[in-house]
Wavefront OBJ file of the C-alpha trace (Angstrom):
o trace
v -11.177 2.791 37.675
v -10.612 2.694 33.746
v -12.137 -0.102 31.538
v -10.844 -0.852 28.210
v -12.472 -2.994 25.567
v -11.190 -5.327 23.208
v -11.803 -3.918 19.348
v -11.171 -5.493 15.867
v -11.252 -3.107 12.884
v -10.980 -3.313 9.124
v -9.840 -0.526 6.927
v -12.612 1.664 6.172
v -10.467 4.193 3.876
v -7.161 4.118 1.944
v -5.573 7.642 2.216
v -2.643 7.044 -0.200
v -0.612 4.277 -1.772
v 2.194 4.172 -4.585
v 0.856 1.925 -7.226
v -2.156 -0.247 -8.130
v -2.785 -2.644 -10.920
v -6.138 -0.803 -12.019
v -8.715 1.179 -10.640
v -11.370 -1.818 -9.985
v -10.627 -5.355 -9.126
v -6.873 -4.916 -8.199
v -7.111 -1.424 -6.783
v -5.727 -0.405 -3.382
v -9.317 0.046 -2.269
v -9.703 -3.752 -2.334
v -7.839 -3.802 1.262
v -10.964 -2.147 2.777
v -13.341 -4.351 4.813
v -12.725 -7.884 5.609
v -11.138 -10.391 3.268
v -12.960 -11.411 0.198
v -9.836 -13.469 -1.312
v -8.137 -15.066 1.499
v -7.643 -18.073 1.996
v -7.077 -18.372 -1.697
v -3.821 -18.046 -3.153
v -2.841 -16.567 -6.403
v -3.356 -13.527 -8.631
v -7.111 -13.180 -7.885
v -9.427 -10.281 -8.657
v -10.385 -8.637 -5.402
v -7.157 -7.777 -3.804
v -4.701 -4.978 -4.075
v -2.008 -5.832 -6.634
v 0.984 -3.558 -6.825
v 2.583 -2.785 -10.083
v 6.270 -3.606 -10.874
v 9.316 -4.357 -8.529
v 10.355 -1.375 -6.607
v 11.853 -0.541 -3.188
v 9.224 2.139 -2.263
v 5.691 0.599 -2.670
v 3.529 1.932 0.436
v -0.101 2.057 1.500
v -1.544 4.309 3.967
v -4.717 3.245 5.443
v -7.412 4.314 7.822
v -9.712 2.776 10.403
v -12.900 3.841 11.738
v -11.911 4.537 15.209
v -8.706 5.368 17.188
v -7.622 2.376 19.350
v -4.816 1.473 21.349
v -3.351 -1.060 18.399
v -2.000 -4.358 19.834
v -1.698 -6.357 16.584
v -2.061 -5.743 12.726
v -2.609 -8.766 10.429
v -1.937 -8.520 6.655
v -3.979 -10.956 4.659
v -1.194 -11.471 1.877
v -2.754 -13.755 -0.920
v -0.092 -13.676 -3.715
v 3.807 -13.825 -3.140
v 3.715 -12.508 0.188
v 6.654 -11.493 2.296
v 7.540 -7.906 1.116
v 6.301 -6.021 3.841
v 9.302 -4.437 5.936
v 7.961 -1.308 7.771
v 4.884 -0.550 9.689
v 4.062 2.771 11.255
v 1.141 4.178 13.303
v 0.360 7.974 13.194
v 0.822 9.964 16.664
v -1.798 12.486 17.570
v 0.686 15.206 16.650
v 0.958 14.070 13.110
v 4.213 12.207 13.044
v 4.630 8.597 12.705
v 6.056 5.829 15.088
v 7.709 2.854 13.618
v 6.019 0.004 15.208
v 7.671 -2.864 13.274
v 10.693 -2.924 10.759
v 12.909 -5.569 9.631
v 16.245 -5.554 7.171
v 14.779 -5.599 3.611
v 17.756 -7.920 2.663
v 15.941 -10.581 4.770
v 12.693 -10.516 2.748
v 11.681 -13.647 0.891
v 8.784 -14.478 -1.199
v 6.024 -16.761 0.561
v 4.515 -19.102 -1.878
v 1.157 -19.363 -0.055
v -1.676 -17.218 1.117
v -1.023 -16.280 5.137
v -2.299 -13.782 7.722
v 1.176 -11.883 8.515
v 1.091 -10.633 12.023
v 4.441 -9.020 12.893
v 5.382 -8.460 16.574
v 4.701 -4.849 16.841
v 5.965 -2.783 19.665
v 3.575 -1.522 22.344
v 1.914 1.638 21.253
v 0.877 4.286 24.256
v -1.418 6.217 22.142
v -4.667 5.659 20.305
v -4.237 5.545 16.616
v -6.507 4.731 13.430
v -3.921 5.396 10.712
v -1.397 2.954 9.646
v 1.597 3.180 6.917
v 2.848 0.069 5.441
v 6.123 0.076 3.514
v 6.752 -2.605 0.903
v 9.890 -3.833 -0.998
v 9.656 -6.180 -3.731
v 13.186 -5.638 -5.059
v 14.512 -8.825 -3.354
v 11.336 -10.955 -4.134
v 11.278 -9.765 -7.627
v 7.542 -10.715 -7.467
v 4.197 -9.251 -7.515
v 2.526 -8.811 -4.119
v -1.175 -8.864 -3.332
v -3.100 -7.990 -0.132
v -6.649 -8.704 0.526
v -7.309 -6.977 3.793
v -5.677 -5.359 6.907
v -6.979 -5.957 10.266
v -6.074 -4.190 13.512
v -6.826 -5.260 17.082
v -6.664 -3.444 20.431
v -8.038 -1.719 23.246
v -10.502 1.266 23.151
l 1 2 3 4 5 6 7 8 9 10 11 12 13 14 15 16 17 18 19 20 21 22 23 24 25 26 27 28 29 30 31 32 33 34 35 36 37 38 39 40 41 42 43 44 45 46 47 48 49 50 51 52 53 54 55 56 57 58 59 60 61 62 63 64 65 66 67 68 69 70 71 72 73 74 75 76 77 78 79 80 81 82 83 84 85 86 87 88 89 90 91 92 93 94 95 96 97 98 99 100 101 102 103 104 105 106 107 108 109 110 111 112 113 114 115 116 117 118 119 120 121 122 123 124 125 126 127 128 129 130 131 132 133 134 135 136 137 138 139 140 141 142 143 144 145 146 147 148 149 150 151 152 153
């Protein structure tokens, strides 16, 4: 008999990103750990802020241990609504698209929220996540405070 335990994890490492407002208070590293801005809304220090309107923003993040990811929760704190694709890293190094929407459907969310898109079932343990962001339709800044995963280990 095999037992699975529920697990909740916060980002432990930022592997890569396209842009960040600065190297400190608005850096990509601000997504590490639990939220420190949410549920506040606005351009607040302590959240990752992207620079400029672009279709190819992204962040690649890592969690402490591999789990069978069942949900992802993105804590958007300023002009949310720009994430359009989320992928998880296979053990062989390739990526599985777990959720994706048509970028033409993106629109700005004028309040803070925990964005929990309906991801597909993942049949392998993972701890690396790649989130793609397009701010061209919203023509706005975008800020993320934290990114949580839950699942079975």
